[in-house]
N, CA, C and O atoms as a DFTB+ gen file, in Angstrom:
280 C
 N C O
     1  1      13.578      54.824    -213.092
     2  2      12.244      54.247    -213.459
     3  2      12.050      52.873    -212.755
     4  3      11.040      52.635    -212.094
     5  1      13.018      52.017    -212.918
     6  2      12.934      50.748    -212.366
     7  2      14.003      50.414    -211.360
     8  3      15.089      49.882    -211.591
     9  1      13.446      50.871    -210.042
    10  2      14.335      50.786    -208.957
    11  2      14.178      49.514    -208.207
    12  3      13.082      48.953    -208.172
    13  1      15.261      49.016    -207.583
    14  2      15.360      47.803    -206.868
    15  2      15.896      47.902    -205.641
    16  3      16.569      48.911    -205.430
    17  1      15.764      47.051    -204.702
    18  2      16.346      47.069    -203.475
    19  2      16.637      45.509    -202.959
    20  3      15.816      44.592    -202.926
    21  1      18.013      45.473    -202.573
    22  2      18.415      44.093    -202.043
    23  2      18.754      44.377    -200.527
    24  3      19.403      45.345    -200.129
    25  1      18.258      43.467    -199.817
    26  2      18.583      43.520    -198.366
    27  2      18.591      42.157    -197.741
    28  3      18.019      41.189    -198.241
    29  1      19.286      42.134    -196.593
    30  2      19.187      40.851    -195.895
    31  2      18.346      41.217    -194.523
    32  3      18.314      42.384    -194.131
    33  1      17.754      40.293    -193.905
    34  2      17.069      40.312    -192.745
    35  2      17.843      39.379    -191.727
    36  3      18.317      38.295    -192.068
    37  1      17.930      39.902    -190.436
    38  2      18.700      39.111    -189.422
    39  2      18.235      39.791    -188.070
    40  3      18.221      41.017    -187.960
    41  1      17.870      38.976    -187.088
    42  2      17.276      39.383    -185.746
    43  2      16.362      40.440    -185.928
    44  3      16.425      41.513    -185.328
    45  1      15.458      40.107    -186.814
    46  2      14.180      41.167    -187.166
    47  2      14.689      42.525    -187.496
    48  3      14.082      43.538    -187.150
    49  1      15.830      42.549    -188.180
    50  2      16.383      43.861    -188.618
    51  2      16.628      43.683    -190.106
    52  3      16.782      42.563    -190.593
    53  1      16.662      44.766    -190.801
    54  2      17.012      44.785    -192.186
    55  2      18.160      45.544    -192.454
    56  3      18.263      46.655    -191.933
    57  1      19.185      45.035    -193.315
    58  2      20.239      45.747    -193.776
    59  2      20.235      45.824    -195.318
    60  3      20.307      44.822    -196.029
    61  1      20.146      47.063    -195.772
    62  2      20.040      47.288    -197.283
    63  2      21.418      47.105    -197.914
    64  3      22.354      47.811    -197.540
    65  1      21.533      46.389    -198.645
    66  2      22.865      45.973    -199.396
    67  2      23.104      46.828    -200.703
    68  3      24.191      47.280    -201.062
    69  1      21.963      46.959    -201.312
    70  2      21.868      47.970    -202.631
    71  2      20.467      48.441    -202.940
    72  3      19.458      47.742    -202.845
    73  1      20.511      49.569    -203.281
    74  2      19.265      50.313    -203.698
    75  2      19.623      51.053    -204.975
    76  3      20.550      51.864    -204.988
    77  1      18.925      50.790    -206.001
    78  2      19.134      51.555    -207.252
    79  2      18.508      50.857    -208.453
    80  3      17.492      50.169    -208.353
    81  1      19.195      51.075    -209.646
    82  2      18.620      50.621    -210.807
    83  2      19.540      49.173    -211.240
    84  3      20.761      49.038    -211.156
    85  1      18.681      48.319    -211.649
    86  2      19.412      47.083    -212.204
    87  2      18.888      46.721    -213.736
    88  3      19.026      45.632    -214.293
    89  1      18.283      47.852    -214.251
    90  2      17.694      47.584    -215.502
    91  2      18.742      47.654    -216.691
    92  3      18.558      46.978    -217.703
    93  1      19.802      48.447    -216.557
    94  2      20.628      48.546    -217.644
    95  2      21.891      47.645    -217.805
    96  3      22.532      47.476    -218.843
    97  1      22.122      47.107    -216.597
    98  2      23.421      46.257    -216.380
    99  2      22.932      44.818    -216.115
   100  3      22.325      44.551    -215.078
   101  1      23.190      43.931    -217.020
   102  2      22.863      42.569    -216.946
   103  2      23.489      41.901    -215.723
   104  3      22.910      41.043    -215.057
   105  1      24.651      42.337    -215.494
   106  2      25.534      41.955    -214.295
   107  2      25.841      43.098    -213.400
   108  3      25.980      44.182    -213.967
   109  1      25.980      43.061    -212.049
   110  2      26.295      44.096    -211.367
   111  2      27.862      44.364    -211.538
   112  3      28.667      43.446    -211.701
   113  1      28.232      45.787    -211.481
   114  2      29.435      46.147    -211.626
   115  2      30.249      46.248    -210.312
   116  3      29.675      45.975    -209.258
   117  1      31.577      46.629    -210.308
   118  2      32.291      46.747    -209.287
   119  2      31.860      47.626    -208.210
   120  3      31.981      47.363    -207.013
   121  1      31.315      48.754    -208.732
   122  2      30.808      49.746    -207.851
   123  2      29.487      49.323    -207.091
   124  3      29.240      49.727    -205.955
   125  1      28.643      48.462    -207.816
   126  2      27.458      47.999    -207.162
   127  2      27.792      46.906    -206.125
   128  3      27.060      46.773    -205.145
   129  1      28.695      46.249    -206.277
   130  2      29.200      45.157    -205.334
   131  2      30.162      45.455    -204.236
   132  3      30.482      44.616    -203.395
   133  1      30.610      46.672    -204.270
   134  2      31.876      47.029    -203.330
   135  2      31.418      46.954    -201.797
   136  3      32.251      46.753    -200.913
   137  1      30.244      47.102    -201.560
   138  2      29.812      47.058    -200.164
   139  2      29.029      45.763    -199.732
   140  3      28.455      45.653    -198.649
   141  1      29.072      44.828    -200.679
   142  2      28.400      43.493    -200.357
   143  2      29.415      42.639    -199.677
   144  3      30.517      42.440    -200.189
   145  1      29.051      42.119    -198.503
   146  2      29.914      41.104    -197.927
   147  2      30.109      39.925    -198.792
   148  3      29.202      39.465    -199.486
   149  1      31.452      39.380    -198.739
   150  2      31.832      38.226    -199.616
   151  2      30.953      37.293    -199.399
   152  3      30.605      36.671    -200.403
   153  1      30.359      36.918    -198.145
   154  2      29.596      35.704    -197.867
   155  2      28.194      35.732    -198.595
   156  3      27.510      34.718    -198.729
   157  1      27.828      36.984    -199.055
   158  2      26.561      37.334    -199.587
   159  2      26.637      37.688    -201.141
   160  3      25.612      38.006    -201.743
   161  1      27.900      37.623    -201.784
   162  2      28.179      38.112    -203.026
   163  2      27.450      37.118    -204.101
   164  3      26.766      37.566    -205.021
   165  1      27.653      35.811    -203.903
   166  2      26.799      34.838    -204.907
   167  2      25.403      35.025    -204.867
   168  3      24.718      35.022    -205.889
   169  1      24.902      35.206    -203.609
   170  2      23.231      35.315    -203.480
   171  2      22.852      36.586    -204.113
   172  3      21.854      36.647    -204.832
   173  1      23.662      37.685    -203.861
   174  2      23.540      39.002    -204.530
   175  2      23.433      38.835    -205.955
   176  3      22.438      39.233    -206.560
   177  1      24.496      38.216    -206.582
   178  2      24.488      38.132    -207.948
   179  2      23.156      37.320    -208.666
   180  3      22.612      37.610    -209.731
   181  1      22.850      36.318    -207.819
   182  2      21.612      35.506    -208.305
   183  2      20.381      36.350    -208.203
   184  3      19.515      36.284    -209.075
   185  1      20.278      37.115    -207.200
   186  2      19.230      38.054    -206.929
   187  2      19.137      39.109    -208.023
   188  3      18.056      39.495    -208.469
   189  1      20.362      39.571    -208.448
   190  2      20.559      40.607    -209.469
   191  2      19.990      40.055    -210.734
   192  3      19.255      40.790    -211.395
   193  1      20.236      38.895    -211.128
   194  2      19.923      38.304    -212.326
   195  2      18.378      38.199    -212.417
   196  3      17.779      38.531    -213.439
   197  1      17.739      37.713    -211.278
   198  2      16.228      37.668    -211.243
   199  2      15.680      39.174    -211.455
   200  3      14.841      39.481    -212.302
   201  1      16.225      39.960    -210.649
   202  2      15.612      41.302    -210.585
   203  2      15.813      42.071    -211.982
   204  3      14.981      42.886    -212.382
   205  1      16.926      41.765    -212.659
   206  2      17.289      42.319    -213.969
   207  2      16.271      41.901    -214.985
   208  3      15.679      42.683    -215.728
   209  1      16.119      40.602    -214.954
   210  2      15.166      39.969    -215.965
   211  2      13.703      40.400    -215.794
   212  3      12.968      40.606    -216.760
   213  1      13.308      40.531    -214.473
   214  2      11.996      41.071    -214.105
   215  2      11.753      42.388    -214.594
   216  3      10.753      42.608    -215.277
   217  1      12.652      43.373    -214.282
   218  2      12.445      44.697    -214.712
   219  2      12.539      44.966    -216.228
   220  3      11.869      45.860    -216.743
   221  1      13.386      44.176    -216.944
   222  2      13.372      44.163    -218.313
   223  2      11.947      43.565    -218.945
   224  3      11.431      44.106    -219.923
   225  1      11.467      42.615    -218.414
   226  2      10.181      42.014    -218.785
   227  2       9.099      43.081    -218.508
   228  3       8.220      43.283    -219.345
   229  1       9.145      43.713    -217.438
   230  2       8.173      44.691    -217.062
   231  2       8.203      45.975    -217.943
   232  3       7.185      46.608    -218.226
   233  1       9.434      46.297    -218.344
   234  2       9.666      47.342    -219.213
   235  2       9.080      47.141    -220.617
   236  3       8.441      48.007    -221.215
   237  1       9.369      45.870    -221.101
   238  2       9.001      45.360    -222.359
   239  2       7.430      45.451    -222.532
   240  3       6.872      45.959    -223.504
   241  1       6.748      44.832    -221.343
   242  2       5.348      45.040    -221.361
   243  2       4.755      46.403    -221.267
   244  3       3.676      46.678    -221.792
   245  1       5.457      47.236    -220.605
   246  2       5.048      48.736    -220.595
   247  2       5.126      49.261    -221.989
   248  3       4.168      49.889    -222.439
   249  1       6.129      49.066    -222.664
   250  2       6.418      49.538    -224.018
   251  2       5.425      49.147    -224.967
   252  3       4.948      49.958    -225.761
   253  1       5.012      47.664    -224.917
   254  2       4.132      47.149    -225.728
   255  2       2.695      48.008    -225.568
   256  3       2.116      48.572    -226.496
   257  1       2.303      47.972    -224.300
   258  2       1.063      48.643    -224.049
   259  2       1.046      50.078    -224.585
   260  3       0.062      50.497    -225.195
   261  1       2.175      50.866    -224.352
   262  2       2.409      52.080    -224.738
   263  2       2.251      52.262    -226.399
   264  3       1.777      53.268    -226.928
   265  1       2.645      51.325    -226.964
   266  2       2.749      51.244    -228.448
   267  2       1.100      50.930    -228.967
   268  3       0.641      51.442    -229.988
   269  1       0.520      50.240    -228.303
   270  2      -0.972      49.810    -228.644
   271  2      -1.841      51.028    -228.407
   272  3      -2.799      51.220    -229.156
   273  1      -1.562      51.899    -227.374
   274  2      -2.314      53.211    -227.159
   275  2      -1.999      54.351    -228.298
   276  3      -2.835      55.195    -228.621
   277  1      -0.915      54.282    -228.765
   278  2      -0.607      55.280    -229.687
   279  2      -1.043      54.895    -231.142
   280  3      -0.840      55.674    -232.074
């Protein structure tokens, strides 16, 4: 439901580093980071934190809206 995509841009090209769900895991696990180059790992973790918070917040808003309708 809550998909996210992390990518880097260089020379007008995109390289997708991760595509998937970041809702359930507050921190990326070893499987999620195995293909992330070491030089991007800290940035990836910071972006993950932001994305995780964002999707949790959006999910909470969605659930609240759903409760009001029912």
